[in-house]
C-alpha positions in Angstrom: 183.6 127.7 127.4 182.1 128.2 130.8 178.1 128.9 130.7 176.0 130.3 133.7 172.5 129.9 133.1 170.0 131.4 135.4 166.3 129.7 135.2 163.2 131.5 136.4 160.4 129.4 135.9 158.2 127.5 138.4 157.2 124.4 136.4 160.3 122.1 135.4 158.2 120.7 132.7 157.6 123.9 130.9 159.2 125.0 127.5 161.5 126.8 129.6 162.4 124.4 131.7 163.0 122.0 128.2 165.3 124.9 126.8 167.5 124.9 129.9 167.7 121.2 129.6 168.4 121.5 125.7 171.2 123.9 126.6 172.7 121.8 129.3 172.8 118.4 127.2 174.3 120.0 124.2 176.9 122.3 125.7 178.2 119.2 127.9 178.5 116.9 125.1 180.3 119.6 123.3 182.9 119.4 126.0 181.9 123.0 127.6 181.3 123.4 130.9 177.7 124.6 132.4 176.5 125.8 135.5 172.8 126.3 135.9 170.8 128.7 138.9 167.5 127.2 139.0 166.3 129.9 141.1 162.6 128.6 142.1 164.0 125.1 142.8 166.7 126.7 144.9 164.0 128.7 147.1 166.2 131.9 146.1 164.9 134.7 148.2 164.2 137.9 145.6 163.6 140.4 148.4 167.1 142.7 149.1 167.5 143.8 152.1 170.1 143.4 155.2 170.1 140.0 154.7 172.4 140.4 151.5 175.1 141.3 154.1 177.2 139.8 157.2 178.8 143.1 157.5 177.0 146.6 158.7 178.3 149.6 157.5 175.7 151.9 159.5 173.0 150.1 161.6 171.0 153.1 161.8 169.9 153.6 158.2 169.6 151.1 155.5 171.2 152.4 152.4 171.6 149.7 150.3 174.8 150.7 147.7 176.6 152.0 150.4 176.4 148.3 152.2 177.2 147.1 149.0 180.4 148.9 148.7 181.4 148.1 152.6 180.3 144.4 152.1 182.9 144.5 148.9 185.6 145.9 150.9 185.2 143.6 154.0 184.1 140.4 152.2 180.9 140.3 153.9 178.4 139.3 151.3 175.6 136.6 152.6 177.1 133.2 151.5 173.9 132.6 149.1 174.8 136.0 147.2 178.5 135.3 147.1 177.8 131.9 145.6 175.9 133.3 143.2 178.3 136.1 142.5 181.2 133.8 142.4 179.1 132.2 139.3 179.2 135.2 137.5 183.1 136.0 137.5 183.3 132.1 136.8 181.3 132.4 133.7 182.5 133.1 130.2 178.9 133.4 129.4 175.8 134.1 130.5 171.9 133.1 129.8 169.0 134.4 131.6 166.2 131.9 130.7 163.1 133.1 131.6 159.4 133.9 130.4 158.6 137.6 129.9 155.8 138.3 132.4 154.3 142.1 132.3 156.8 143.2 129.5 159.7 142.5 131.8 161.5 139.7 133.9 160.1 137.6 136.3 160.1 139.2 140.0 162.5 136.5 141.3 165.2 136.9 138.5 164.8 141.0 139.0 165.1 140.4 142.8 168.1 138.3 142.0 169.4 140.7 139.9 169.1 143.0 142.8 170.7 141.2 145.1 174.0 140.1 143.5 175.0 142.8 140.9 176.1 144.5 143.7 177.5 148.2 143.8 181.2 149.4 145.1 183.3 147.7 142.7 182.3 144.3 143.1 179.9 144.1 140.0 179.7 147.8 139.3 180.6 151.2 140.7 184.2 153.5 140.6 183.9 153.8 137.0 183.1 150.2 136.2 180.2 150.6 133.4 179.3 149.9 130.1 182.4 149.3 127.9 184.5 149.4 131.0 182.9 147.3 133.1 183.6 144.5 135.1 182.4 141.7 132.9 184.0 142.9 129.6 185.4 140.2 127.3 182.3 137.8 128.9 178.9 137.2 126.9 175.5 137.8 128.1 172.1 136.5 126.2 168.4 136.4 127.2 166.7 133.2 126.1 162.9 133.9 126.7 159.4 132.5 125.7 156.7 135.2 124.7 153.0 134.6 124.8 151.7 136.7 122.0 153.4 136.4 118.6 156.1 138.1 116.9 154.0 140.4 114.8 152.6 142.0 117.9 156.2 143.0 119.8 157.5 144.9 116.0 157.7 148.7 115.4 154.1 148.2 114.4 152.5 146.1 116.9 150.6 146.4 119.7 152.8 145.7 122.4 155.7 147.6 120.7 159.0 146.4 119.7 160.7 143.4 121.2 163.9 145.4 121.4 162.5 148.0 123.6 161.0 145.8 125.9 164.2 144.1 126.9 166.7 147.2 126.4 166.9 147.4 130.4 168.1 143.9 130.5 170.2 143.8 127.5 171.8 147.4 128.2 170.9 147.9 131.8 172.1 145.2 133.2 174.0 143.7 130.5 176.0 146.0 129.0 176.0 148.2 131.7 178.4 145.5 133.3 180.3 145.2 130.5 179.0 142.1 128.9 178.9 141.7 125.4 175.1 141.2 124.6 174.0 138.9 122.5 171.0 139.2 120.3 167.9 137.5 122.3 166.7 133.7 121.3 162.9 134.2 121.6 159.9 131.6 121.2 157.1 133.0 120.9 153.5 131.4 121.9 155.0 127.7 122.3 151.8 126.9 124.5 150.0 126.7 121.1 152.7 124.9 118.9 152.4 121.1 117.7 155.1 119.4 119.0 157.1 119.3 115.6 156.7 123.2 116.1 158.3 123.1 119.8 161.1 120.0 118.8 162.3 122.7 116.1 162.2 125.4 118.2 164.6 123.5 120.6 167.0 122.5 117.9 167.3 125.9 116.6 167.9 126.7 120.4 170.7 124.2 120.7 172.2 125.7 117.5 172.5 128.7 119.6 173.6 127.6 122.7 176.5 126.1 120.7 177.4 129.2 118.6 177.7 131.8 121.7 180.9 132.4 121.0 180.2 133.6 117.7 176.6 134.6 117.7 175.2 138.4 116.5 175.5 140.9 118.7 173.8 144.4 119.7 176.1 147.1 119.1 175.8 149.9 121.9 177.9 153.0 121.5 180.7 152.8 124.0 181.5 155.7 126.8 183.9 157.1 124.6 181.2 158.4 121.9 179.1 160.4 124.8 180.0 164.0 126.1 180.3 165.1 129.3 176.7 164.9 130.1 176.6 161.3 128.7 174.9 162.6 125.1 175.9 160.9 122.3 178.5 163.1 120.3 176.9 164.6 117.4 179.2 164.0 114.2 181.4 167.2 113.1 180.7 168.8 116.6 183.6 170.4 118.5 183.8 167.8 121.0 184.0 165.3 118.0 186.4 167.1 116.2 188.8 167.7 119.3 188.4 164.5 120.5 188.8 162.6 117.2 186.5 160.3 115.5 185.6 157.7 118.5 185.8 160.6 120.9 187.3 160.3 124.8 185.7 159.3 127.9 184.6 162.2 130.4 186.9 162.2 133.1 
Protein backbone atom coordinates (compact mmCIF):
# COMPACT_ATOMS: atom_id res chain seq x y z
CA UNK A 1 0.00 0.00 0.00
CA UNK A 2 1.16 3.55 -0.75
CA UNK A 3 0.63 5.79 2.29
CA UNK A 4 0.88 9.59 2.40
CA UNK A 5 1.18 11.19 5.84
CA UNK A 6 0.62 14.94 6.20
CA UNK A 7 2.26 15.80 9.51
CA UNK A 8 1.41 19.06 11.29
CA UNK A 9 3.27 19.64 14.56
CA UNK A 10 6.12 22.11 15.15
CA UNK A 11 8.03 19.94 17.67
CA UNK A 12 9.86 16.91 16.31
CA UNK A 13 9.98 15.29 19.80
CA UNK A 14 6.23 15.64 20.35
CA UNK A 15 3.92 12.67 20.66
CA UNK A 16 2.66 13.53 17.17
CA UNK A 17 6.26 13.17 16.00
CA UNK A 18 6.48 9.78 17.72
CA UNK A 19 3.26 8.68 16.04
CA UNK A 20 4.51 9.61 12.58
CA UNK A 21 7.84 7.86 13.15
CA UNK A 22 6.01 4.78 14.42
CA UNK A 23 3.83 4.75 11.31
CA UNK A 24 6.80 5.20 8.97
CA UNK A 25 8.81 2.42 10.58
CA UNK A 26 5.93 -0.04 10.85
CA UNK A 27 4.71 0.49 7.30
CA UNK A 28 8.18 0.36 5.76
CA UNK A 29 9.03 -2.83 7.68
CA UNK A 30 5.86 -4.43 6.32
CA UNK A 31 6.81 -3.55 2.74
CA UNK A 32 4.54 -0.55 2.24
CA UNK A 33 5.64 2.70 0.59
CA UNK A 34 5.44 5.85 2.74
CA UNK A 35 5.76 9.53 1.91
CA UNK A 36 5.60 12.22 4.62
CA UNK A 37 4.96 15.93 4.19
CA UNK A 38 6.19 17.44 7.46
CA UNK A 39 4.63 20.85 6.97
CA UNK A 40 6.61 22.76 9.60
CA UNK A 41 9.96 21.30 8.53
CA UNK A 42 9.07 22.05 4.91
CA UNK A 43 8.24 25.65 5.82
CA UNK A 44 4.96 25.20 4.00
CA UNK A 45 3.19 28.52 3.44
CA UNK A 46 -0.49 28.06 4.39
CA UNK A 47 -1.64 31.42 3.01
CA UNK A 48 -3.56 31.04 -0.22
CA UNK A 49 -3.44 33.51 -3.09
CA UNK A 50 -1.94 34.04 -6.52
CA UNK A 51 1.23 32.29 -5.33
CA UNK A 52 -0.73 29.05 -5.81
CA UNK A 53 -0.47 29.42 -9.58
CA UNK A 54 1.89 30.07 -12.45
CA UNK A 55 -1.07 30.95 -14.67
CA UNK A 56 -3.46 33.91 -14.44
CA UNK A 57 -7.07 33.83 -15.58
CA UNK A 58 -8.18 37.27 -14.38
CA UNK A 59 -5.43 39.71 -13.38
CA UNK A 60 -7.95 42.29 -12.22
CA UNK A 61 -9.92 40.27 -9.67
CA UNK A 62 -8.81 37.17 -7.75
CA UNK A 63 -11.34 34.35 -7.51
CA UNK A 64 -9.56 31.32 -6.16
CA UNK A 65 -11.86 28.65 -7.58
CA UNK A 66 -11.79 30.27 -11.02
CA UNK A 67 -8.00 30.44 -10.93
CA UNK A 68 -7.86 26.81 -9.78
CA UNK A 69 -10.02 25.71 -12.70
CA UNK A 70 -7.84 27.70 -15.09
CA UNK A 71 -4.66 26.23 -13.60
CA UNK A 72 -6.09 22.71 -13.79
CA UNK A 73 -6.79 23.21 -17.50
CA UNK A 74 -3.40 24.78 -18.27
CA UNK A 75 -0.98 22.93 -15.98
CA UNK A 76 -0.63 26.10 -13.96
CA UNK A 77 -0.14 25.14 -10.34
CA UNK A 78 2.96 26.38 -8.54
CA UNK A 79 5.60 23.63 -8.12
CA UNK A 80 5.06 23.38 -4.34
CA UNK A 81 1.33 22.85 -4.82
CA UNK A 82 1.73 20.47 -7.74
CA UNK A 83 4.13 18.35 -5.69
CA UNK A 84 1.57 17.92 -2.90
CA UNK A 85 -1.21 17.14 -5.36
CA UNK A 86 1.00 14.50 -6.96
CA UNK A 87 1.37 12.83 -3.55
CA UNK A 88 -2.42 12.73 -3.15
CA UNK A 89 -2.83 11.02 -6.51
CA UNK A 90 0.06 8.65 -5.77
CA UNK A 91 -1.21 7.41 -2.43
CA UNK A 92 -3.76 4.74 -1.65
CA UNK A 93 -4.18 5.88 1.95
CA UNK A 94 -3.91 9.38 3.42
CA UNK A 95 -3.24 10.21 7.08
CA UNK A 96 -3.59 13.63 8.65
CA UNK A 97 -1.35 13.65 11.77
CA UNK A 98 -2.07 16.63 14.02
CA UNK A 99 -2.90 17.93 17.49
CA UNK A 100 -6.45 19.18 17.92
CA UNK A 101 -6.11 22.96 18.33
CA UNK A 102 -9.14 25.12 19.05
CA UNK A 103 -11.48 22.30 18.06
CA UNK A 104 -9.93 21.96 14.62
CA UNK A 105 -6.88 21.55 12.44
CA UNK A 106 -3.71 23.54 13.07
CA UNK A 107 -3.66 26.53 10.71
CA UNK A 108 -0.75 25.17 8.69
CA UNK A 109 -2.70 21.99 7.89
CA UNK A 110 -5.94 23.84 7.10
CA UNK A 111 -3.93 26.15 4.83
CA UNK A 112 -2.38 23.12 3.13
CA UNK A 113 -5.90 21.88 2.36
CA UNK A 114 -6.95 25.33 1.12
CA UNK A 115 -4.05 25.47 -1.32
CA UNK A 116 -3.73 21.83 -2.39
CA UNK A 117 -7.35 20.62 -2.64
CA UNK A 118 -8.05 22.61 -5.78
CA UNK A 119 -11.35 23.04 -7.59
CA UNK A 120 -12.02 22.78 -11.31
CA UNK A 121 -11.93 19.03 -11.58
CA UNK A 122 -8.39 18.56 -10.28
CA UNK A 123 -9.42 17.53 -6.76
CA UNK A 124 -13.16 18.25 -6.92
CA UNK A 125 -15.72 19.97 -9.12
CA UNK A 126 -17.59 19.08 -12.28
CA UNK A 127 -19.75 16.56 -10.45
CA UNK A 128 -16.74 14.93 -8.79
CA UNK A 129 -17.65 14.91 -5.12
CA UNK A 130 -18.59 12.58 -2.27
CA UNK A 131 -18.94 8.97 -3.44
CA UNK A 132 -18.26 10.14 -7.03
CA UNK A 133 -15.16 12.02 -5.94
CA UNK A 134 -11.75 12.04 -7.55
CA UNK A 135 -10.29 9.94 -4.73
CA UNK A 136 -12.96 7.23 -4.66
CA UNK A 137 -11.29 3.93 -3.82
CA UNK A 138 -8.66 5.54 -1.61
CA UNK A 139 -8.79 5.68 2.21
CA UNK A 140 -8.13 8.54 4.62
CA UNK A 141 -7.80 8.85 8.39
CA UNK A 142 -7.29 11.48 11.08
CA UNK A 143 -4.61 10.58 13.63
CA UNK A 144 -4.88 13.20 16.35
CA UNK A 145 -3.77 14.02 19.85
CA UNK A 146 -6.27 15.75 22.12
CA UNK A 147 -5.46 17.59 25.32
CA UNK A 148 -8.67 16.74 27.17
CA UNK A 149 -9.84 13.34 28.32
CA UNK A 150 -12.20 11.19 26.27
CA UNK A 151 -15.25 11.79 28.56
CA UNK A 152 -15.07 15.52 27.75
CA UNK A 153 -15.54 14.66 24.07
CA UNK A 154 -18.52 12.34 24.51
CA UNK A 155 -22.19 12.99 23.74
CA UNK A 156 -22.71 14.32 27.26
CA UNK A 157 -19.22 15.82 27.62
CA UNK A 158 -18.44 19.50 28.06
CA UNK A 159 -16.72 19.83 24.68
CA UNK A 160 -19.26 17.80 22.73
CA UNK A 161 -18.81 14.60 20.74
CA UNK A 162 -15.49 14.23 18.94
CA UNK A 163 -17.33 12.95 15.86
CA UNK A 164 -19.03 16.32 15.47
CA UNK A 165 -15.76 18.20 15.97
CA UNK A 166 -13.99 16.13 13.30
CA UNK A 167 -16.97 16.15 10.90
CA UNK A 168 -15.54 19.08 8.86
CA UNK A 169 -12.41 17.00 8.21
CA UNK A 170 -13.87 13.52 7.85
CA UNK A 171 -16.95 14.52 5.84
CA UNK A 172 -16.04 17.97 4.53
CA UNK A 173 -12.51 17.20 3.29
CA UNK A 174 -12.01 13.45 3.03
CA UNK A 175 -15.44 12.18 2.01
CA UNK A 176 -16.21 15.32 -0.02
CA UNK A 177 -13.33 14.44 -2.35
CA UNK A 178 -14.18 10.74 -2.52
CA UNK A 179 -12.07 9.10 0.18
CA UNK A 180 -13.45 6.24 2.22
CA UNK A 181 -13.09 7.60 5.76
CA UNK A 182 -11.41 5.42 8.36
CA UNK A 183 -12.49 5.85 11.98
CA UNK A 184 -10.10 8.39 13.53
CA UNK A 185 -7.25 7.28 15.73
CA UNK A 186 -7.27 9.45 18.86
CA UNK A 187 -4.87 9.77 21.77
CA UNK A 188 -6.20 11.77 24.72
CA UNK A 189 -3.81 13.60 27.01
CA UNK A 190 -0.45 12.09 25.99
CA UNK A 191 1.41 14.80 27.93
CA UNK A 192 -0.09 13.44 31.16
CA UNK A 193 0.72 9.81 30.43
CA UNK A 194 3.52 7.77 31.92
CA UNK A 195 6.15 6.30 29.62
CA UNK A 196 4.52 2.89 29.63
CA UNK A 197 1.16 4.36 28.70
CA UNK A 198 2.64 6.30 25.81
CA UNK A 199 4.41 3.16 24.60
CA UNK A 200 1.10 1.29 24.72
CA UNK A 201 -0.58 4.00 22.65
CA UNK A 202 2.19 3.85 20.05
CA UNK A 203 1.81 0.09 19.86
CA UNK A 204 -1.94 0.54 19.40
CA UNK A 205 -1.19 3.01 16.60
CA UNK A 206 1.31 0.62 14.99
CA UNK A 207 -1.42 -2.00 14.78
CA UNK A 208 -3.85 0.52 13.28
CA UNK A 209 -1.58 1.72 10.48
CA UNK A 210 -0.76 -1.86 9.54
CA UNK A 211 -4.51 -2.43 9.14
CA UNK A 212 -5.37 0.67 7.11
CA UNK A 213 -6.86 -1.46 4.37
CA UNK A 214 -9.34 -3.18 6.70
CA UNK A 215 -9.79 -0.70 9.57
CA UNK A 216 -13.39 0.28 10.46
CA UNK A 217 -14.80 3.12 8.40
CA UNK A 218 -17.48 5.79 8.80
CA UNK A 219 -20.55 5.00 6.71
CA UNK A 220 -21.82 8.21 5.11
CA UNK A 221 -24.90 8.35 2.85
CA UNK A 222 -24.28 8.36 -0.89
CA UNK A 223 -25.39 11.05 -3.31
CA UNK A 224 -28.15 8.77 -4.55
CA UNK A 225 -29.65 8.83 -1.05
CA UNK A 226 -30.52 12.53 -1.44
CA UNK A 227 -33.28 14.28 -3.35
CA UNK A 228 -32.90 17.19 -5.79
CA UNK A 229 -32.47 19.58 -2.84
CA UNK A 230 -29.67 17.43 -1.41
CA UNK A 231 -31.88 16.41 1.50
CA UNK A 232 -32.00 12.76 2.55
CA UNK A 233 -34.99 10.98 1.09
CA UNK A 234 -37.44 9.78 3.70
CA UNK A 235 -38.18 6.04 3.50
CA UNK A 236 -41.50 5.54 1.73
CA UNK A 237 -41.47 9.01 0.13
CA UNK A 238 -42.53 9.34 -3.52
CA UNK A 239 -38.94 10.08 -4.51
CA UNK A 240 -37.63 7.03 -2.69
CA UNK A 241 -40.39 4.85 -4.12
CA UNK A 242 -39.80 6.18 -7.62
CA UNK A 243 -36.02 5.86 -7.51
CA UNK A 244 -35.80 2.57 -5.65
CA UNK A 245 -34.29 1.71 -2.31
CA UNK A 246 -31.00 3.43 -3.03
CA UNK A 247 -32.51 6.23 -5.12
CA UNK A 248 -30.92 7.90 -8.10
CA UNK A 249 -28.58 10.83 -8.19
CA UNK A 250 -30.06 14.24 -8.98
CA UNK A 251 -29.33 15.55 -12.44
